[in-house]
C-alpha positions as CSV (number, residue, x, y, z in Angstrom):
1,M,0.0,0.0,0.0
2,K,1.3,3.4,-0.9
3,K,2.3,5.9,1.7
4,P,0.4,9.2,1.3
5,P,2.8,12.1,0.5
6,F,4.1,14.1,3.5
7,S,7.3,15.0,5.1
8,I,8.2,15.0,8.8
9,T,9.7,18.5,9.4
10,E,11.5,19.8,12.5
11,K,8.4,21.7,13.4
12,I,6.3,18.5,13.4
13,T,8.9,16.6,15.4
14,N,9.0,19.4,18.1
15,L,5.2,19.6,18.3
16,V,4.9,15.8,18.7
17,G,7.4,16.0,21.6
18,Q,5.5,18.9,23.2
19,I,2.2,17.2,22.9
20,S,3.4,13.9,24.2
21,E,5.0,15.6,27.2
22,R,1.9,17.6,27.9
23,I,-0.4,14.6,27.7
24,G,1.9,12.9,30.3
25,E,1.6,15.9,32.6
26,I,-2.2,16.0,32.3
27,Q,-2.6,12.2,32.9
28,G,-0.1,12.2,35.7
29,A,-1.9,14.9,37.6
30,G,-5.2,13.0,37.3
31,E,-7.3,16.2,37.7
32,Y,-8.8,16.0,34.3
33,N,-9.8,12.4,34.6
34,R,-11.6,13.2,37.9
35,N,-13.4,16.2,36.5
36,L,-16.4,14.6,34.7
37,R,-18.1,18.0,34.3
38,L,-15.1,19.4,32.4
39,R,-15.1,16.4,30.2
40,K,-18.8,16.8,29.4
41,I,-18.3,20.5,28.6
42,N,-15.4,19.6,26.3
43,R,-17.5,17.1,24.5
44,I,-20.2,19.7,23.9
45,R,-17.5,22.1,22.6
46,S,-16.2,19.5,20.1
47,I,-19.7,18.9,18.8
48,Q,-20.7,22.6,18.6
49,S,-17.4,23.6,16.9
50,S,-17.3,20.7,14.4
51,T,-20.8,21.5,13.2
52,A,-20.3,25.2,13.3
53,I,-17.3,24.8,10.9
54,E,-19.9,23.5,8.4
55,G,-22.3,26.4,9.0
56,N,-24.4,25.2,12.0
57,T,-25.5,28.3,13.9
58,L,-26.6,26.8,17.3
59,S,-24.8,28.2,20.3
60,M,-23.0,26.3,23.1
61,K,-26.0,26.7,25.3
62,Q,-28.4,25.4,22.7
63,V,-26.1,22.4,22.0
64,S,-25.8,21.8,25.8
65,D,-29.6,21.8,26.1
66,I,-29.9,19.3,23.2
67,V,-27.4,17.0,24.8
68,D,-29.4,17.2,28.1
69,G,-32.5,16.2,26.2
70,K,-34.2,19.6,26.4
71,R,-36.4,21.1,23.7
72,I,-35.0,24.2,22.0
73,I,-36.3,26.6,19.4
74,G,-34.1,26.3,16.3
75,N,-33.7,25.1,12.7
76,P,-34.8,21.4,12.7
77,R,-31.9,20.4,10.4
78,E,-29.3,22.1,12.7
79,I,-30.8,20.4,15.7
80,K,-30.6,17.0,13.9
81,E,-27.0,17.7,13.0
82,I,-26.2,18.2,16.7
83,K,-28.0,15.1,17.8
84,N,-26.2,13.1,15.1
85,A,-22.8,14.6,16.1
86,Y,-23.4,13.7,19.7
87,N,-24.4,10.2,18.8
88,S,-21.3,9.7,16.7
89,Y,-18.9,11.1,19.4
90,E,-20.6,9.0,22.1
91,N,-20.1,5.8,20.1
92,M,-16.7,6.8,18.7
93,L,-14.6,4.4,20.8
94,K,-16.6,1.4,19.6
95,F,-15.2,1.9,16.1
96,N,-12.0,0.4,14.6
97,P,-10.4,3.4,12.9
98,F,-8.9,1.2,10.2
99,K,-12.0,-0.7,9.1
100,V,-14.0,0.6,6.1
101,G,-17.2,-0.8,7.5
102,D,-16.8,1.2,10.8
103,F,-16.0,4.3,8.7
104,L,-19.2,4.0,6.8
105,T,-21.2,3.3,10.0
106,A,-19.8,6.4,11.6
107,H,-20.8,8.5,8.6
108,K,-24.3,7.0,8.8
109,L,-24.5,8.2,12.4
110,I,-23.3,11.7,11.4
111,T,-25.7,12.1,8.4
112,A,-28.7,10.1,9.4
113,D,-31.9,11.8,8.2
114,L,-29.9,14.6,6.6
115,I,-28.9,13.1,3.3
116,T,-30.6,10.4,1.1
117,K,-27.8,7.8,1.4
118,P,-26.1,8.1,4.8
119,G,-23.1,5.8,5.2
120,Q,-22.7,5.2,1.5
121,F,-19.8,6.3,-0.7
122,R,-20.9,8.8,-3.3
123,T,-21.6,7.7,-6.9
124,E,-21.3,11.1,-8.5
125,N,-18.6,13.8,-8.9
126,V,-18.5,16.5,-6.2
127,G,-16.6,19.7,-5.9
128,V,-15.9,22.2,-3.1
129,F,-16.7,25.7,-4.0
130,A,-15.8,29.1,-2.6
131,G,-18.7,31.2,-4.0
132,K,-18.8,30.2,-7.7
133,E,-15.1,29.2,-7.8
134,L,-14.2,25.5,-7.7
135,V,-11.5,25.1,-5.2
136,H,-11.3,21.3,-5.0
137,L,-12.7,18.4,-7.1
138,G,-13.0,15.2,-5.2
139,A,-11.7,11.9,-6.5
140,K,-13.7,10.2,-9.2
141,P,-16.5,8.2,-7.5
142,E,-15.5,4.9,-9.0
143,F,-12.1,5.2,-7.3
144,V,-13.4,6.2,-3.8
145,P,-13.9,2.8,-2.2
146,D,-10.4,1.6,-3.1
147,L,-8.8,4.9,-2.1
148,I,-10.4,4.8,1.4
149,K,-9.5,1.1,1.8
150,D,-5.9,1.8,0.8
151,L,-5.7,4.8,3.2
152,L,-7.0,2.9,6.2
153,D,-4.8,-0.1,5.4
154,W,-1.8,2.2,5.3
155,G,-3.0,3.7,8.7
156,K,-3.2,0.2,10.2
157,S,0.2,-0.9,9.0
158,S,2.2,2.3,9.3
159,D,4.5,2.8,12.4
160,V,4.4,6.6,12.0
161,H,3.5,8.4,15.2
162,P,-0.4,8.5,15.7
163,L,-0.3,12.3,16.0
164,I,1.1,12.5,12.5
165,K,-0.9,9.5,11.1
166,S,-4.2,10.9,12.3
167,S,-3.5,14.2,10.7
168,V,-2.5,12.6,7.4
169,I,-5.7,10.5,7.4
170,H,-7.8,13.5,8.3
171,F,-6.3,15.4,5.3
172,E,-6.7,12.5,2.9
173,I,-10.3,12.0,3.8
174,E,-10.9,15.7,2.8
175,F,-8.8,15.2,-0.3
176,I,-10.7,12.1,-1.5
177,H,-14.1,13.6,-0.4
178,P,-15.7,10.2,-0.2
179,F,-19.3,11.3,0.6
180,V,-21.8,13.7,-0.8
181,D,-21.9,15.5,2.6
182,G,-20.3,15.2,6.0
183,N,-16.7,14.9,4.8
184,G,-15.4,17.5,7.2
185,R,-17.2,16.1,10.2
186,I,-16.1,12.5,9.6
187,G,-12.5,13.7,8.9
188,R,-12.3,15.5,12.3
189,L,-14.0,12.6,14.1
190,W,-11.7,10.1,12.6
191,Q,-8.6,12.0,13.6
192,T,-9.9,12.1,17.2
193,L,-10.7,8.4,17.1
194,I,-7.2,7.4,15.9
195,L,-5.7,9.5,18.8
196,A,-8.2,8.2,21.3
197,K,-7.4,4.6,20.5
198,R,-3.8,5.4,21.5
199,R,-4.7,7.6,24.5
200,E,-8.3,7.7,25.5
201,I,-8.0,11.3,26.9
202,F,-8.0,12.5,23.3
203,A,-11.7,11.6,23.1
204,W,-12.3,14.5,25.5
205,I,-10.0,17.1,24.1
206,P,-11.9,19.8,22.0
207,V,-9.4,20.3,19.2
208,E,-12.4,21.2,17.0
209,T,-12.8,24.5,19.0
210,I,-9.3,25.6,18.0
211,V,-9.9,24.6,14.4
212,Y,-13.2,26.6,14.4
213,E,-11.5,29.7,15.8
214,R,-8.9,29.4,13.0
215,Q,-11.4,28.3,10.4
216,Q,-10.1,30.5,7.6
217,E,-6.6,29.3,8.1
218,Y,-7.8,25.7,8.3
219,Y,-9.5,26.0,4.9
220,R,-6.5,27.9,3.4
221,I,-4.0,25.3,4.5
222,L,-6.4,22.5,3.3
223,G,-6.4,24.3,-0.1
224,N,-2.6,24.6,-0.2
225,A,-2.2,20.9,0.7
226,E,-4.7,19.9,-1.9
227,K,-2.9,21.8,-4.6
228,T,0.3,20.0,-3.9
229,A,-1.3,16.7,-2.8
230,D,1.0,16.8,0.2
231,S,-0.3,17.0,3.8
232,T,2.9,18.4,5.5
233,E,1.5,21.9,6.1
234,F,-1.8,20.5,7.3
235,I,-0.1,18.1,9.7
236,E,1.7,21.2,11.2
237,F,-1.6,23.1,11.5
238,M,-3.4,20.2,13.2
239,L,-0.6,19.6,15.7
240,E,-0.6,23.2,16.6
241,A,-4.3,23.0,17.2
242,I,-3.9,20.0,19.4
243,D,-1.1,21.6,21.3
244,K,-3.1,24.8,21.9
245,S,-6.2,22.8,23.1
246,L,-4.0,20.9,25.6
247,N,-2.9,24.2,27.1
248,E,-6.5,24.7,28.3
249,L,-6.5,21.6,30.5
250,P,-5.5,21.4,34.2
251,T,-2.3,19.7,35.2
252,D,-2.7,20.6,38.9
253,K,-5.5,20.7,41.4
254,S,-6.7,24.2,42.0
255,T,-5.7,23.7,45.7
256,D,-2.1,23.1,44.6
257,I,-2.0,26.4,42.9
258,I,-4.1,28.5,45.3
259,P,-3.9,28.4,49.1
260,D,-6.8,26.8,51.0
261,K,-7.3,30.1,52.9
262,L,-8.5,31.7,49.7
263,T,-10.7,28.9,48.5
264,D,-12.3,27.9,51.8
265,N,-15.0,30.6,51.7
266,L,-16.0,30.1,48.0
267,A,-19.5,28.9,47.2
268,K,-19.8,25.5,45.4
269,G,-20.5,27.1,42.1
270,E,-17.5,29.5,42.5
271,T,-15.2,26.5,43.3
272,E,-16.4,24.6,40.2
273,F,-15.9,27.7,38.0
274,L,-12.4,28.1,39.4
275,K,-11.5,24.4,38.7
276,S,-12.7,24.8,35.1
277,I,-10.5,27.8,34.4
278,I,-7.4,27.4,36.5
279,G,-5.6,25.1,34.0
280,F,-6.0,27.7,31.3
281,I,-4.8,30.6,33.5
282,K,-1.8,28.5,34.7
283,N,-0.7,27.7,31.1
284,N,-1.7,31.0,29.5
285,E,-1.2,33.5,32.3
286,T,-4.5,35.4,31.6
287,I,-8.1,34.5,30.6
288,D,-10.9,36.6,29.2
289,N,-14.7,36.3,29.5
290,Y,-15.1,34.6,26.1
291,R,-12.6,31.8,26.9
292,A,-14.2,31.3,30.3
293,Q,-17.6,30.9,28.7
294,L,-16.2,28.1,26.5
295,L,-14.5,26.4,29.4
296,T,-17.4,26.5,31.8
297,N,-20.5,26.6,29.5
298,K,-21.7,29.6,31.4
299,S,-23.3,32.8,30.0
300,A,-21.3,36.0,29.7
301,E,-23.2,37.6,32.6
302,S,-22.6,34.5,34.9
303,V,-18.9,34.5,34.0
304,K,-18.7,38.1,34.9
305,K,-20.2,37.4,38.3
306,Y,-17.9,34.5,39.0
307,F,-14.9,36.6,38.1
308,A,-16.1,39.4,40.5
309,A,-16.4,36.8,43.3
310,L,-12.9,35.5,42.7
311,I,-11.4,39.0,42.6
312,K,-13.2,39.7,45.9
313,A,-11.7,36.5,47.4
314,G,-8.2,37.7,46.4
315,I,-7.7,34.9,44.0
316,L,-7.7,36.8,40.7
317,I,-7.0,40.4,39.6
318,A,-8.4,42.1,36.5
319,T,-6.4,44.1,33.9
320,G,-7.7,46.1,31.0
321,K,-11.2,47.5,30.3
322,N,-14.3,46.5,28.4
323,K,-13.5,43.9,25.6
324,G,-9.8,44.0,26.5
325,R,-10.5,43.0,30.1
326,K,-8.5,40.0,31.2
327,Y,-8.0,38.1,34.5
328,K,-4.9,36.6,36.0
329,L,-3.8,34.9,39.2
330,N,-3.1,37.2,42.1
331,K,0.4,36.0,42.7
332,G,0.8,38.2,45.8
333,E,-1.8,35.9,47.4
334,A,-1.3,32.6,45.6
335,K,2.0,31.5,47.2
């Protein structure tokens, strides 16, 4: 089976090392494994972001309500996209990432009741357009089954690092474009699956959020890689996204960072809020309201109130004003 075209650059090697070290720190601390609420929030973030990349307009709160079984007012198709995405992520670890049958089953979960032939390879030509401009023409339909089988067979037999392998397979899925619809969602899911089979923690890391925030760059790099039929630049992009998403996760208990005397008087909700953001602050020095909303699944107004309580407790201090306002650890107290 032919190896897909890519090179392992110094940047890729360094990122693989950083990510592996970071994963070890996170798992060694154990805080992330204990925090089931944080894992649930990250799963919601993955679902919301991966569907938003494809144009779904539902908010984190709406996605959270759907996951919790609540009725919401919204576009029925978008609601179904969220339900399908949730179903596919929840069942993800049951799949073998190198079996074509499982690949088709996963696509069926993603696109059930959304397209006429979910879980079936396309039988017609498809193109990706930017406005009226054709930016990518998928492989001819008669070649698609063999191309996917060869790709997954390569993935099964290759000894290349899973971080690299998963990125290559993600790109090649987008390049082949095996389905009428849902190619982006299945590509991102399949990368997560390959990584989660190596380290299950990857099933709960919302890399999709970083991709969504860098969506234009994601599409630009996909386009560049498609023109050269070489995934090297795309591998670098995805590894950067994984590295950045890991920097949001806690490697220490909040009590190891902040003295008990400051946290003893916090309400339960304030303590949970602090646990959800402390990893990000430790790794990034500051946090803003928007990132805190993503990390906690709270409204902007609720986040503002929690920040005020943590400032009052002497745990955080605020810098900047209005949209530029950020929060950081009060190092004078947290010793």
